[in-house]
MDAnalysis code that builds the backbone (N, CA, C; Angstrom):
import MDAnalysis as mda
import numpy as np

u = mda.Universe.empty(273, n_residues=91, atom_resindex=np.repeat(np.arange(91), 3), trajectory=True)
u.add_TopologyAttr("name", ["N", "CA", "C"] * 91)
u.add_TopologyAttr("resid", np.arange(1, 92))
u.add_TopologyAttr("resname", ["MET", "THR", "LYS", "GLU", "GLY", "LEU", "VAL", "GLU", "ALA", "VAL", "MET", "GLN", "ALA", "ALA", "GLY", "ILE", "GLU", "HIS", "LYS", "ALA", "ALA", "ALA", "GLN", "ARG", "ALA", "VAL", "GLU", "ALA", "VAL", "PHE", "ASP", "THR", "ILE", "THR", "LYS", "THR", "LEU", "ALA", "ARG", "GLY", "GLU", "ASP", "VAL", "THR", "VAL", "THR", "GLY", "PHE", "GLY", "THR", "PHE", "ARG", "VAL", "VAL", "ARG", "THR", "ALA", "ALA", "ARG", "MET", "GLY", "ILE", "ASN", "PRO", "LYS", "THR", "GLY", "GLU", "LYS", "ILE", "GLN", "ILE", "PRO", "ALA", "ALA", "THR", "ARG", "PRO", "LYS", "PHE", "ARG", "ALA", "GLY", "LYS", "ALA", "LEU", "LYS", "ASP", "ALA", "VAL", "LYS"])
u.atoms.positions = np.array([
    [5.823, -13.886, -5.079],
    [6.634, -14.998, -4.536],
    [5.739, -15.975, -3.707],
    [5.666, -17.184, -3.899],
    [4.941, -18.136, -3.255],
    [5.735, -18.516, -2.058],
    [5.178, -19.376, -0.912],
    [5.866, -19.778, 0.202],
    [6.978, -20.687, -0.372],
    [6.674, -21.565, -1.416],
    [7.671, -22.487, -1.898],
    [8.889, -21.765, -2.506],
    [8.670, -20.610, -3.177],
    [9.723, -19.707, -3.596],
    [10.611, -19.068, -2.515],
    [9.948, -18.666, -1.427],
    [10.503, -18.210, -0.135],
    [11.417, -19.239, 0.299],
    [10.952, -20.439, 0.436],
    [11.874, -21.601, 0.920],
    [13.081, -21.609, 0.035],
    [12.908, -21.737, -1.193],
    [14.078, -21.745, -2.156],
    [15.031, -20.677, -1.858],
    [14.457, -19.357, -1.803],
    [15.244, -18.342, -1.636],
    [16.027, -18.548, -0.248],
    [15.371, -18.826, 0.774],
    [16.113, -19.053, 2.120],
    [17.148, -20.032, 2.080],
    [16.969, -21.076, 1.296],
    [17.987, -22.267, 0.969],
    [19.252, -21.582, 0.223],
    [19.045, -20.800, -0.631],
    [20.280, -20.157, -1.357],
    [20.972, -19.154, -0.544],
    [20.162, -18.355, 0.103],
    [20.791, -17.141, 1.103],
    [21.443, -17.559, 2.306],
    [20.898, -18.748, 2.770],
    [21.383, -19.145, 4.169],
    [22.443, -20.198, 3.895],
    [22.622, -20.784, 2.627],
    [23.475, -21.823, 2.473],
    [22.946, -23.421, 2.826],
    [21.500, -23.370, 3.200],
    [21.065, -24.620, 3.498],
    [20.778, -25.641, 2.472],
    [21.466, -26.817, 2.642],
    [21.515, -27.770, 1.552],
    [20.340, -28.435, 1.460],
    [19.542, -28.903, 2.553],
    [18.373, -29.637, 2.493],
    [17.029, -28.656, 2.432],
    [16.229, -28.976, 1.478],
    [14.864, -28.103, 1.347],
    [14.101, -28.353, 2.722],
    [14.206, -29.497, 3.273],
    [13.266, -29.657, 4.256],
    [13.444, -28.845, 5.494],
    [14.954, -28.484, 5.701],
    [15.688, -27.600, 6.777],
    [15.031, -26.271, 6.463],
    [15.164, -25.814, 5.376],
    [14.706, -24.530, 4.887],
    [13.136, -24.313, 5.239],
    [12.544, -25.330, 4.682],
    [10.987, -25.189, 4.999],
    [10.660, -25.199, 6.558],
    [11.310, -26.029, 7.307],
    [11.061, -25.948, 8.736],
    [11.396, -24.534, 9.329],
    [12.303, -23.930, 8.798],
    [12.757, -22.536, 9.231],
    [11.525, -21.689, 8.867],
    [11.368, -21.602, 7.684],
    [10.146, -20.720, 7.281],
    [9.062, -20.910, 8.043],
    [8.562, -22.304, 8.137],
    [7.398, -22.490, 9.085],
    [7.541, -22.056, 10.298],
    [8.826, -22.316, 10.937],
    [8.939, -21.712, 12.340],
    [8.800, -20.280, 12.579],
    [9.114, -19.548, 11.525],
    [8.963, -18.082, 11.598],
    [7.579, -17.831, 11.470],
    [6.796, -18.312, 10.598],
    [5.501, -17.985, 10.482],
    [4.694, -18.600, 11.684],
    [4.816, -19.630, 12.288],
    [4.228, -20.225, 13.407],
    [4.491, -19.210, 14.545],
    [5.809, -18.618, 14.822],
    [6.111, -18.065, 15.964],
    [5.265, -16.719, 15.884],
    [5.315, -16.178, 14.710],
    [4.518, -14.819, 14.305],
    [3.057, -15.059, 14.698],
    [2.427, -16.024, 14.070],
    [1.156, -16.398, 14.303],
    [0.749, -16.560, 15.883],
    [1.366, -17.332, 16.551],
    [1.260, -17.686, 17.971],
    [1.429, -16.315, 18.816],
    [2.345, -15.574, 18.426],
    [2.497, -14.291, 19.203],
    [1.428, -13.309, 19.055],
    [0.985, -13.181, 17.731],
    [-0.216, -12.308, 17.538],
    [-1.642, -12.927, 18.154],
    [-1.812, -14.154, 18.245],
    [-2.927, -14.964, 18.929],
    [-3.004, -14.454, 20.471],
    [-1.732, -14.473, 20.822],
    [-1.579, -13.833, 22.412],
    [-1.887, -12.361, 22.458],
    [-1.907, -11.678, 21.524],
    [-2.446, -10.328, 21.627],
    [-1.007, -9.399, 21.496],
    [-0.042, -10.018, 21.232],
    [1.304, -9.231, 21.408],
    [1.786, -8.849, 20.068],
    [2.610, -7.788, 19.856],
    [3.073, -7.424, 18.658],
    [4.345, -8.013, 18.280],
    [4.684, -8.047, 16.893],
    [5.875, -8.774, 16.429],
    [6.677, -7.686, 15.670],
    [7.772, -7.078, 16.261],
    [8.414, -6.081, 15.506],
    [9.895, -6.637, 15.076],
    [10.134, -6.449, 13.766],
    [11.185, -6.831, 13.051],
    [11.878, -5.473, 12.786],
    [12.921, -4.938, 13.464],
    [13.544, -3.819, 13.273],
    [13.945, -3.690, 11.687],
    [13.567, -2.634, 11.083],
    [13.909, -2.383, 9.598],
    [12.941, -3.087, 8.782],
    [12.088, -3.937, 9.154],
    [11.348, -4.467, 8.159],
    [9.813, -4.219, 8.509],
    [9.442, -4.298, 9.833],
    [8.133, -3.788, 10.011],
    [7.500, -4.323, 11.355],
    [6.206, -4.117, 11.726],
    [5.473, -4.653, 12.833],
    [4.170, -5.457, 12.376],
    [3.992, -6.313, 13.052],
    [2.824, -7.217, 12.928],
    [1.934, -6.768, 14.253],
    [0.890, -6.598, 14.116],
    [-0.128, -6.334, 15.399],
    [-1.438, -6.878, 14.993],
    [-2.048, -6.945, 16.178],
    [-3.660, -7.197, 15.988],
    [-4.511, -6.046, 16.484],
    [-5.394, -5.577, 15.538],
    [-6.141, -4.454, 15.810],
    [-7.741, -5.058, 15.869],
    [-8.289, -4.525, 16.663],
    [-9.926, -4.730, 16.835],
    [-10.787, -3.824, 15.924],
    [-11.714, -4.344, 15.067],
    [-12.291, -3.451, 14.336],
    [-13.777, -3.460, 14.893],
    [-14.384, -2.429, 14.860],
    [-15.698, -2.069, 15.492],
    [-16.791, -2.695, 14.571],
    [-18.146, -3.184, 15.093],
    [-19.061, -3.606, 14.251],
    [-19.700, -2.512, 13.489],
    [-20.017, -2.700, 12.414],
    [-20.548, -1.767, 11.358],
    [-21.648, -2.170, 10.415],
    [-22.424, -1.394, 9.955],
    [-23.096, -1.604, 8.609],
    [-22.510, -1.850, 7.282],
    [-22.756, -2.592, 6.688],
    [-22.281, -2.909, 5.269],
    [-23.410, -3.125, 4.358],
    [-23.109, -3.347, 3.034],
    [-24.090, -3.502, 1.900],
    [-23.688, -4.693, 1.192],
    [-24.571, -5.805, 1.097],
    [-24.297, -6.881, 0.226],
    [-24.202, -6.335, -1.450],
    [-23.093, -6.586, -1.912],
    [-22.972, -6.070, -3.248],
    [-23.925, -6.693, -4.200],
    [-24.179, -7.808, -3.820],
    [-25.087, -8.645, -4.851],
    [-26.465, -8.339, -4.781],
    [-27.027, -7.939, -3.518],
    [-28.484, -7.730, -3.244],
    [-28.653, -6.336, -2.887],
    [-27.720, -5.585, -2.518],
    [-27.864, -4.318, -2.026],
    [-28.518, -4.146, -0.747],
    [-28.718, -5.200, -0.088],
    [-29.215, -5.310, 1.436],
    [-28.449, -4.936, 2.309],
    [-28.677, -4.126, 3.368],
    [-27.973, -3.662, 4.621],
    [-27.650, -4.907, 5.384],
    [-26.546, -5.006, 5.649],
    [-26.139, -6.142, 6.693],
    [-25.319, -5.639, 7.790],
    [-25.250, -6.317, 8.988],
    [-24.632, -5.939, 10.121],
    [-23.107, -6.809, 9.950],
    [-22.055, -6.061, 9.895],
    [-20.871, -6.706, 9.944],
    [-20.306, -6.770, 11.423],
    [-19.939, -7.899, 12.027],
    [-19.691, -7.947, 13.391],
    [-18.165, -7.348, 13.704],
    [-17.995, -7.199, 14.925],
    [-16.676, -6.574, 15.353],
    [-15.735, -7.898, 15.243],
    [-14.569, -7.593, 14.884],
    [-13.466, -8.712, 14.666],
    [-12.211, -8.377, 15.045],
    [-11.306, -9.313, 15.289],
    [-9.999, -8.938, 15.561],
    [-9.095, -9.430, 14.305],
    [-8.225, -8.582, 13.829],
    [-7.576, -8.851, 12.576],
    [-5.993, -8.380, 12.750],
    [-5.336, -9.400, 12.014],
    [-3.817, -9.069, 11.923],
    [-3.555, -7.846, 11.050],
    [-2.608, -7.076, 11.328],
    [-2.229, -5.953, 10.533],
    [-0.639, -5.694, 10.414],
    [-0.273, -5.215, 9.340],
    [1.255, -5.051, 9.189],
    [1.651, -3.624, 8.813],
    [2.570, -3.080, 9.589],
    [2.968, -1.805, 8.980],
    [4.426, -1.823, 8.773],
    [4.900, -1.596, 7.472],
    [6.222, -1.647, 6.936],
    [7.182, -0.801, 7.803],
    [8.214, -1.138, 7.971],
    [9.395, -0.273, 8.521],
    [9.907, 0.734, 7.496],
    [10.841, 1.742, 7.926],
    [11.394, 2.583, 6.906],
    [12.277, 2.001, 5.930],
    [13.054, 0.976, 6.454],
    [14.121, 0.294, 5.605],
    [13.349, -0.358, 4.532],
    [12.147, -1.092, 4.622],
    [11.496, -1.999, 3.758],
    [10.934, -0.919, 2.957],
    [10.159, 0.199, 3.194],
    [9.668, 1.093, 2.466],
    [10.616, 1.933, 1.487],
    [11.883, 2.193, 2.135],
    [12.970, 2.663, 1.146],
    [13.417, 1.609, 0.280],
    [13.437, 0.389, 0.484],
    [14.037, -0.681, -0.676],
    [13.090, -0.911, -1.591],
    [11.673, -0.718, -1.353],
    [10.642, -0.665, -2.367],
    [10.399, 0.455, -3.357],
    [11.086, 1.582, -2.698],
    [10.958, 2.792, -3.519],
    [11.439, 2.641, -5.055],
])
């Protein structure tokens, strides 16, 4: 499903008549999650899952094209862990 498909699904599920309103709602959710993670805080949606920021250490890697060893710098990355209800629904 694309973001466009998600907007359509939100329109139908919430009974929103105008596509622009549903699009603003979807964008607001994504923006809020992004801003919260940027502050270093977790976002937990009970039954769905938890978004969090993790720090990865610097490490050595190999360039797959050349076989050359390269240094991969430390980074901060978003991570999602599915909640029990989501895991059970997907089974």
